[in-house]
C-alpha positions, 0 to 999 in steps of 0.5 A, a space after each residue: 212824790 207826795 210832798 212834791 203833790 202836798 207843796 202843788 196843793 198848797 200853793 192852789 190853796 193859798 192862792 185861792 184865798 187871796 181871789 176869795 180874799 180879793 174878790 170880799 175885799 171888793 163887795 166889801 168896799 161897794 158896799 161901803 162906798 154905797 153907804 156913803 154916797 146913801 149919805 150923802 144923797 141924803 143931803 144933796 135932798 136935802 139941799 145940804 151944800 156942807 157934809 159933816 166931819 165925820 161923812 167928809 174924813 170918812 171920804 177923805 179917807 177913802 179916795 186918800 187910798 184911790 189911786 184912781 180919784 187920789 190927785 183929787 183936791 179936797 172935794 168942797 160941795 156933795 154933788 164933788 164928792 158923790 162924784 167921786 164916789 161914782 168915780 172910785 166904784 166904776 172903776 172896782 166894778 171895771 176891775 172885777 170884769 177885767 179879772 172874770 
């Protein structure tokens, strides 16, 4: 009986850990997207249409790992990149509402 209780407690603790990790992963991804959007907005305000290579690489990596815009071709402008990030951000917020 004590062993069953220990197993049940371990299961609940593991589920709580998974939920927290998922929650914090979503928050961290949102924070990262906000940082990228800020950089893109600065480029947009400066009327720059070409992204620096490190920023373009970061965007490509983020978009490649996203199910939302994975089918989208390589981004060629700052505004296209911003639109793609907003789409990813919207999906993260929508999933958060569903999870609650």
